[in-house]
N, C-alpha and C positions, 0 to 999 in steps of 0.2 A: 398361782392365779396366771400370769405370765403365759402359762401350757394352756390351760384353760383357755384362753386368748386365742391363742395361737393353734389350738386341736380346735376346736369349737367352735373357731369364726373365721379366722383369716384363713384356713387351709380351704374352704369353699367359697372362700367370696373374694373374688379379684380387683384386687382397687383402683381406682379411676386418677381417684385424688384425698387427700389426706389434710387433719390438721387444717385447713383454707380458711386464713380471714375474708370474707367478706362483709358486703356495704354496699348498700343503694343510699341515693337522699332522695328522700320521700316527701320532703316540703321543703323550701328554703333556708337553706341549714341544718336541716334536720334527719339525719341520716342511722339507721338503723344496722345495728353490724354484728358479728356474730365471728366464729371459730367454729366448726362443726368438726365431728370426729374421722367421717368415714363416710363418702360418696361412693356408690356405683351403682350403674346398672338402673338410675331413674330412684334412688332409694339413699336418701340421708338420714344419718346413725350416726347416735349419740352414745360410746359409754357410760357406764353407768355402774358403781361398784357399789355391793350390798350388803351391809353387813349379817343379816338374818343367816336362818340356817339354809334356807330357798330361797329363788327368785321371783318376782311380783309378777305376775301374770296378766299384766296388762300397763298402761304407760299410764301416771297420773298427770294430770291436768296440767300442771307449769310445767311438767317436760314437754308433756302436747307444743304449748304456747311458743318453748325453744324451739324445738323439731321444727313444726307451722312456718315461727319466723325464719329460720335458714331456707325452706322450701320457696318460702316468698321470696328471700334471696337468691338462690340460686337459678330461680324461676325468671327474675329479673334479669342475670345476667347471661340467661339462654340458656340455660341447662334443662330439660324437661326433669321433674321429680315430679314422682305417683304416688310413693310412700313414703313414710317416718317410720324408723323403725329405734326399739329405746336396746343394746344390748349390755344387757346383766349380768357381772359378773362378780357372786359372791365369794368369800374368802374363804380358806383353806380353816377348816374347824375340823379339827383330829384330834385324836390324846388328850380330848379335853377329860376329867373327871369329876363327877360331883358331889356334892358339900359328905364330909362324917357321916356317918351313922350307924348305927352297934354290929347293925349287920354287917357294912362295909367302914370297917373306921382308919380306911384309907380313903373311902369314896369311893365309890364304884365307875368303873370307865364306862366313858359317854359313848351314843353313837359317832361318830367318825361324816362328818360332811366335810366330802374335797369340796376344793373352789370347785365351780361351775361356770360358765354362759351360755347365755339363757335369750334368747332375739323374742322383740313382743314387736310386732309389723303393723303398720294399721296406712290402708288405705287414703289418701286426699282426698276429697270433695271439691268441688266449685267451692260450696258455702264455706267449705275450712277454709279456701283462701280470703275469702269475699269476708268471713267475720277476723282473720290475724292481719289480714290491711285495715279492718275498719280501728280494729282494736292500736296499731301504731299509727293512723292517723287520726285516733282520738288521744293517742299520747304526746305525738308530735307537737298537732296543738295544744297542747296542757301547754308544754316545752312555751312556747312563742308566746303563749299571752301571761306565763310568767314574767317572760322578758319584758315583755311591755309592762305587766301590773305586777311588783312583787308580791307586794302588800296581799295578795290572793294566793298565796303558796297555799296555806291550808284547807280554803275550799276547793285549788286546785289538786290539793294533794288527797284531800276527803280524812284530815287531817288537824284537830283545833289545836295539840300541842304544837301545832306551827304556829300558830299566832301572838 
């Protein structure tokens, strides 16, 4: 997997910063934060391993929100960010053998899938930044409201089990 990352991504993407913890005060006492994996040329990236035989071709919503949060935080620090990227790394699936059957009592060899490194990049729009700031603000205001009224946790978290 390391070889796939080095040859498939790092050799062609010069690092400006990596594994940096970032935060910004959104509301009094509320600090969205996180640690992105890679930043270069206006793109914030996160590396994700994938157990499938092939890499996904998109960025799932939950990772998109994570990356948009990193982009929002980096912009608050004055860094230009106009793209988000997932670097999908598939595991090395080689030398596998199928289930034994009459034709292949020891199991037939299966197709090899060596580790791969695949990037999926999306442009960030102004609407994306407004969306993520609204979500962060909603979460932040919910935390502040909970601190004022702990008995409202189940309503704020939308989980009746917390009542």
